[in-house]
Structures are given as structure tokens and as C-alpha cells.
C-alpha positions as CSV (number, residue, x, y, z in Angstrom):
1,X,-33.7,-17.0,32.1
2,X,-34.6,-13.2,33.9
3,X,-36.8,-11.0,31.7
4,X,-39.5,-8.1,31.7
5,X,-42.8,-9.2,30.6
6,X,-45.9,-7.3,29.9
7,X,-49.0,-9.5,30.4
8,X,-51.6,-6.4,29.6
9,X,-51.6,-2.7,28.1
10,X,-51.0,-0.5,30.9
11,X,-48.4,2.1,32.1
12,X,-44.5,1.3,32.2
13,X,-45.4,0.0,35.9
14,X,-47.1,-3.2,34.1
15,X,-44.0,-4.7,32.9
16,X,-42.8,-6.8,35.6
17,X,-39.3,-8.6,35.8
18,X,-39.9,-12.8,35.5
19,X,-38.3,-15.8,34.8
20,X,-39.4,-17.5,31.2
21,X,-37.9,-20.1,29.2
22,X,-34.9,-19.4,26.8
23,X,-35.9,-18.3,23.4
24,X,-36.2,-21.8,20.7
25,X,-34.8,-20.6,17.5
26,X,-36.4,-22.0,13.7
27,X,-34.1,-22.9,10.8
28,X,-33.9,-18.8,9.6
29,X,-33.4,-17.4,13.1
30,X,-30.4,-16.5,15.1
31,X,-30.4,-16.8,19.6
32,X,-28.6,-13.6,21.1
33,X,-27.5,-13.3,24.8
34,X,-28.6,-9.5,25.1
35,X,-25.6,-7.3,26.8
36,X,-27.5,-4.3,26.9
37,X,-30.9,-3.2,25.1
38,X,-32.5,0.4,24.5
39,X,-35.5,2.1,25.0
40,X,-37.5,3.7,22.6
41,X,-41.0,5.5,22.2
42,X,-42.0,2.0,20.1
43,X,-41.9,0.4,23.8
44,X,-44.5,2.5,25.4
45,X,-46.4,2.6,22.3
46,X,-46.5,-1.3,22.7
47,X,-46.9,-1.4,26.1
48,X,-50.0,0.5,26.3
49,X,-51.6,-0.3,23.0
50,X,-51.7,3.5,22.2
51,X,-53.1,4.4,20.1
52,X,-56.0,2.3,20.2
53,X,-56.7,2.4,16.4
54,X,-53.1,0.2,16.3
55,X,-54.7,-2.4,18.1
56,X,-57.3,-2.8,15.3
57,X,-54.3,-2.7,12.3
58,X,-52.1,-5.3,13.7
59,X,-48.8,-5.5,15.0
60,X,-49.5,-4.1,18.2
61,X,-52.1,-7.1,20.0
62,X,-55.6,-6.4,20.1
63,X,-56.8,-7.0,23.9
64,X,-53.1,-7.7,25.3
65,X,-49.4,-6.6,23.9
66,X,-48.4,-9.0,21.3
67,X,-45.0,-9.9,22.7
68,X,-45.1,-11.0,26.0
69,X,-41.3,-10.4,26.6
70,X,-40.6,-6.3,25.7
71,X,-37.9,-4.5,24.0
72,X,-36.8,-4.4,20.4
73,X,-33.1,-2.6,19.9
74,X,-30.6,-4.9,21.4
75,X,-26.5,-5.9,21.3
76,X,-24.9,-8.7,22.1
77,X,-23.3,-12.2,21.8
78,X,-24.7,-14.5,18.9
79,X,-25.0,-17.8,21.2
80,X,-26.8,-19.9,18.2
81,X,-27.9,-19.9,15.1
82,X,-30.5,-22.0,12.7
83,X,-29.3,-24.3,9.8
84,X,-30.0,-21.8,7.3
85,X,-28.2,-19.0,8.4
86,X,-24.7,-18.5,7.1
87,X,-24.0,-14.4,7.8
88,X,-23.5,-15.2,11.5
89,X,-21.9,-17.5,13.9
90,X,-21.8,-18.6,17.4
91,X,-19.4,-15.7,19.0
92,X,-20.1,-13.0,16.5
93,X,-21.0,-9.2,18.8
94,X,-24.0,-8.1,17.1
95,X,-26.3,-5.4,17.0
96,X,-29.7,-4.7,15.6
97,X,-33.8,-5.7,16.0
98,X,-34.9,-8.3,18.8
99,X,-38.2,-8.6,20.1
100,X,-38.0,-9.4,23.3
101,X,-34.6,-7.5,24.2
102,X,-35.6,-6.8,28.0
103,X,-34.4,-9.8,28.3
104,X,-31.2,-12.3,29.1
105,X,-31.3,-13.9,25.7
106,X,-33.4,-13.1,22.3
107,X,-34.0,-14.4,18.9
108,X,-34.2,-13.0,15.7
109,X,-33.6,-13.1,12.0
110,X,-30.1,-12.8,10.4
111,X,-31.4,-9.7,8.4
112,X,-32.2,-7.6,11.2
113,X,-28.5,-7.9,13.1
114,X,-24.8,-6.0,11.5
115,X,-22.0,-6.5,13.3
116,X,-21.7,-4.4,16.5
117,X,-18.9,-1.0,15.4
118,X,-15.6,-2.0,17.3
119,X,-15.6,1.5,18.5
120,X,-18.5,1.1,20.8
121,X,-19.4,-0.6,24.1
122,X,-22.5,-2.9,24.2
123,X,-24.3,0.1,25.6
124,X,-23.7,2.5,23.2
125,X,-24.2,-0.1,20.7
126,X,-27.7,-0.9,21.8
127,X,-28.8,2.8,21.6
128,X,-28.2,2.8,17.8
129,X,-31.0,0.4,16.0
130,X,-34.3,2.3,16.0
131,X,-33.1,6.0,16.6
132,X,-30.3,5.6,13.9
133,X,-32.3,4.3,11.3
134,X,-35.2,6.2,11.7
135,X,-33.1,9.3,11.4
136,X,-31.4,8.0,8.2
137,X,-34.6,7.7,6.9
138,X,-36.1,11.0,7.5
139,X,-32.4,12.8,6.4
140,X,-31.5,10.9,4.1
141,X,-34.3,8.8,2.3
142,X,-37.3,11.1,2.7
143,X,-35.8,14.2,3.3
144,X,-33.5,13.9,0.6
145,X,-31.2,16.2,2.3
146,X,-28.1,17.6,0.0
147,X,-25.0,19.9,1.0
148,X,-25.9,23.4,1.4
149,X,-29.6,23.0,2.2
150,X,-30.9,24.6,5.2
151,X,-32.3,21.9,7.3
152,X,-34.3,22.2,10.8
153,X,-34.5,19.4,13.2
154,X,-37.4,19.5,15.8
155,X,-36.7,17.6,19.0
156,X,-33.0,17.7,18.2
157,X,-31.9,16.7,21.8
158,X,-33.9,13.3,21.0
159,X,-33.3,9.8,20.5
160,X,-34.3,10.1,16.8
161,X,-32.9,14.0,16.8
162,X,-29.4,13.6,18.1
163,X,-28.5,11.1,15.3
164,X,-30.5,13.3,12.8
165,X,-28.2,16.4,13.4
166,X,-25.3,14.4,13.0
167,X,-26.3,12.8,9.7
168,X,-27.5,15.9,7.8
169,X,-24.5,17.5,9.1
170,X,-22.2,14.4,7.3
171,X,-24.2,15.5,4.6
172,X,-23.2,19.3,5.0
173,X,-26.5,20.5,5.0
174,X,-26.8,23.7,7.4
175,X,-27.9,22.6,10.7
176,X,-30.4,24.0,13.0
177,X,-31.4,22.1,16.0
178,X,-34.9,22.9,18.2
179,X,-34.4,21.8,21.7
180,X,-34.4,23.1,25.4
181,X,-31.6,25.7,26.3
182,X,-30.0,22.8,28.9
183,X,-29.2,20.8,25.6
184,X,-28.2,23.7,23.6
185,X,-24.6,22.6,23.9
186,X,-24.8,18.8,23.3
187,X,-26.5,20.2,20.3
188,X,-24.2,22.0,18.9
189,X,-21.4,19.5,19.5
190,X,-23.1,17.3,17.0
191,X,-22.9,19.6,14.4
192,X,-25.6,22.1,14.4
193,X,-25.0,25.2,12.6
194,X,-27.7,27.2,15.0
195,X,-29.9,26.2,17.7
196,X,-33.2,27.5,18.6
197,X,-34.5,27.4,22.2
198,X,-38.2,26.3,21.9
199,X,-38.4,27.9,25.6
200,X,-38.1,31.5,24.0
201,X,-38.8,31.4,20.4
202,X,-40.9,29.4,18.4
203,X,-39.6,28.0,15.1
204,X,-42.5,28.4,12.8
205,X,-42.1,32.1,13.0
206,X,-38.9,31.6,10.6
207,X,-41.3,32.1,7.3
208,X,-40.0,30.4,4.1
209,X,-37.0,29.7,5.2
210,X,-36.0,26.1,5.6
211,X,-35.7,23.5,2.7
212,X,-36.0,20.4,5.2
213,X,-37.6,20.2,7.9
214,X,-37.6,16.5,10.2
215,X,-40.7,17.5,13.3
216,X,-40.0,14.3,15.6
217,X,-42.5,16.3,18.2
218,X,-45.4,16.8,16.5
219,X,-46.6,20.0,18.8
220,X,-46.7,22.4,15.4
221,X,-50.1,22.8,13.3
222,X,-49.3,21.4,10.0
223,X,-50.2,25.1,8.4
224,X,-47.8,26.4,10.7
225,X,-44.7,24.0,9.8
226,X,-45.6,25.0,6.4
227,X,-45.3,28.2,6.3
228,X,-41.5,27.6,8.1
229,X,-40.7,25.9,4.7
230,X,-39.5,27.2,1.2
231,X,-42.3,26.8,-1.6
232,X,-40.8,23.6,-2.6
233,X,-39.7,22.2,0.6
234,X,-40.2,19.2,2.8
235,X,-42.0,18.5,6.0
236,X,-40.5,14.9,7.1
237,X,-42.7,14.1,10.0
238,X,-42.1,11.2,12.7
239,X,-44.8,10.8,14.7
240,X,-44.5,12.8,18.2
241,X,-47.2,12.7,20.5
242,X,-48.4,11.4,24.2
243,X,-50.3,8.3,25.6
244,X,-54.0,8.2,25.6
245,X,-55.0,8.9,21.7
246,X,-57.6,7.0,19.7
247,X,-55.9,7.9,16.7
248,X,-52.4,9.8,17.6
249,X,-49.5,10.2,15.2
250,X,-51.5,7.9,12.7
251,X,-54.7,10.7,12.5
252,X,-51.8,13.4,11.7
253,X,-50.5,10.8,8.7
254,X,-53.9,11.0,7.2
255,X,-54.0,14.5,7.2
256,X,-50.4,15.2,6.0
257,X,-51.3,13.0,3.2
258,X,-54.8,14.8,2.0
259,X,-52.7,18.5,2.2
260,X,-49.8,16.4,0.1
261,X,-52.0,15.8,-2.8
262,X,-52.9,20.0,-3.1
263,X,-49.8,21.9,-2.5
264,X,-46.3,21.9,-4.2
265,X,-44.2,21.0,-0.7
266,X,-43.8,17.8,-0.3
267,X,-44.9,16.1,3.1
268,X,-43.8,13.1,4.2
269,X,-44.2,10.4,7.3
270,X,-41.2,8.9,7.9
271,X,-41.0,5.1,6.4
272,X,-42.0,2.8,8.8
273,X,-39.0,1.2,11.0
274,X,-38.1,-1.7,12.4
275,X,-39.2,-4.1,12.8
276,X,-41.0,-3.8,9.2
277,X,-38.9,-2.3,6.2
278,X,-35.2,-2.8,4.9
279,X,-33.2,-2.7,7.4
280,X,-30.6,-4.5,7.1
281,X,-29.3,-2.0,4.3
282,X,-30.1,0.8,6.9
283,X,-28.4,-0.8,10.1
284,X,-25.2,-1.4,7.5
285,X,-25.2,2.5,6.4
286,X,-25.3,4.0,10.2
287,X,-23.1,1.5,11.4
288,X,-20.8,2.8,8.6
289,X,-21.1,6.3,9.9
290,X,-20.2,5.3,13.2
291,X,-17.2,3.6,11.9
292,X,-16.2,6.5,9.9
293,X,-16.2,8.7,12.9
294,X,-19.4,11.0,11.6
295,X,-21.7,9.6,14.2
296,X,-22.0,8.5,17.4
297,X,-24.6,7.4,19.8
298,X,-25.1,9.8,23.0
299,X,-26.7,8.2,25.8
300,X,-28.6,9.6,28.5
301,X,-28.9,7.2,31.4
302,X,-28.5,3.5,32.0
303,X,-30.8,1.2,33.5
304,X,-30.3,-2.6,35.2
305,X,-32.6,-4.8,33.8
306,X,-35.4,-4.7,36.6
307,X,-35.7,-0.8,36.5
308,X,-37.3,-1.1,33.1
309,X,-40.3,0.6,33.8
310,X,-38.6,3.9,35.4
311,X,-37.0,3.7,32.4
312,X,-39.6,3.2,29.9
313,X,-41.4,6.2,32.2
314,X,-38.2,8.0,31.5
315,X,-38.9,8.1,27.8
316,X,-42.4,8.3,27.7
317,X,-42.3,11.8,29.6
318,X,-40.5,13.0,26.6
319,X,-37.6,14.9,27.8
320,X,-34.8,12.2,27.5
321,X,-31.4,13.3,26.2
322,X,-30.2,11.1,23.7
323,X,-31.3,7.8,24.5
324,X,-32.0,5.4,27.4
325,X,-30.4,2.0,28.1
326,X,-30.8,-1.0,30.1
327,X,-27.2,-3.1,31.1
328,X,-28.9,-6.1,30.9
329,X,-24.9,-8.3,31.2
């Protein structure tokens, strides 16, 4: 089968097309014919082994990428199921987390898949898993957003931000989105009551204004972020950063935890996203919002499988509008 492989740590150009064997599944696994796969910051972090400390704590690989075939988000058809799988059967259209998603076929477990929403194309569905689950956890699970609260989302036009704006609006919060001027209309269309153009204004100048801030960018000092919160407000940190760091977002999370212990405000990182954590319930929750018409993916660009490296580079540069997607089959 055709796949995109990563033999060593490096920039997106390290990715290359190759013919590899189709995965064999175990009794608890599912084989998916991948129709489309999404690109995430997760992918370039895995490709570069960045931040470097992540290589020591597992999940990335020590001297080379842990997974030879890249990718994690996928939508497609079930081809085969293991002997112990009861929830799915061949022919089912599914979406979820499939390590090795940048390939014609990928294997995963049934708990990392849900039925594809009927209203979505495969490309749209592939854009959902990591971005929407991260947004759901940031807004609902960690931020505990309630109706009437003032919520600010930094990076509102990005892969997580576009979902977060919609989820917060669905909870009847008053949403402010931080984005570039060119994305202001998009962010408003998703449910933001207010938009801050980061090119003209620093949202942290609004002292004591927000009940919850979801920071997807990581480009403001912690003291400035805390100053923009109410005295009992919640800061939800979702990493951010650029390649080439020893500690990266992990260092920021450690500082966040240290300060959280001595202040009234709640300073929290988002819980781990896929493939760790209770992702099945989260996937069911976001697909239920999609079926109810309260959530929709925003697809920025679509690439061919052989152009995956170009897509990863686009995401790594940090200016994606919604999600970038790979059309596989």
C-alpha cells in the first residue's frame, strides 16, 4: 500500500512516499481503509522529536520517530475487525484516531473510532478528531464554561480554535476570538460575539475581563494572561510554540502548575489528547454536536497524499485557517 513514512527526526521534507505492507490486525483491532487524514501540530512534533525532552519521557521515540508511518486523525471505511471486536463491522464509515493515518490503510482499536456523521464528507470528518476533542476538553472539561461567562479564545481561527469558538457559543458563553484581521469574519460566523485583531491590539490589555481564557498560541507571558482574567478566572493552556526547543510547552506547563498552587485563579493545561485519555466518550460528544448542527469543521486546504510534507509545513508555520486535510482515496 502507499504510505508516507518518517525514517528519522527532521523537518517536513523528511517525509517521503513509500510502498509498505498493509497492517495486520490483532483480535482487539480494526483495519480502516483511510479516505482522508488531517494534519495537526502533533504531526510535526512527532516528526521533529520536539521538544527534545519528549524523547526521554516516551511516546515520541528516542533516536527516531516511534511510528514509521505518520499521521493520527483519519476517516474511512472499516475493512476488517478482530475476533474480539463487537462494536464495528466491515463497511462501517468511521472517524477517529488511527496511528499511521497517512496511508491507504491504518489499524487502530474500536474505542478510538466512532460512526462518521452522515452530513460530513470524509475530508470534513477527518478534520474533527484531535482538534474537536482538544477544544471540547479545553472549554467543557477543563474550563468548565457556563452560560453567560466571558470566554476568550487565543488562536480562534486555528485547528482547535475554530472548534472551541463553536463549543463555547453552544454553551451560551459570550465568546471573544483572537485572530488576524483576514479571519475575523470566519470567527464571527462560528459564534464569536467579539473579535480581537492581534495585529492591532493586545488582548491582555483588557484587565480582569474574562472568566475563562483558552490559550492555543502561547505567545503571551503568564502574568499578562492572569491579568486579563477575573480574580477567580480560569486559564486553560494548550501548548503552542515553534520547532527547536528543549522543553517547549512542557516547560510552560510546569511553570503553570507552580503558580497555580499559590493563586486563587485556576491555571490548567488541557488534559492529554489522543491517543491518550478517554477519547471514545469525547469523540461521541463532538459527533453528537455535529449531528445537532452545533459544530462544523473548517477545512483550510486539501492536499494529495504525496504532498503531505507540504501540508505539514503549512501547519507548522502556524497560520492554518481551520484544518488542513490529506485526501487519501
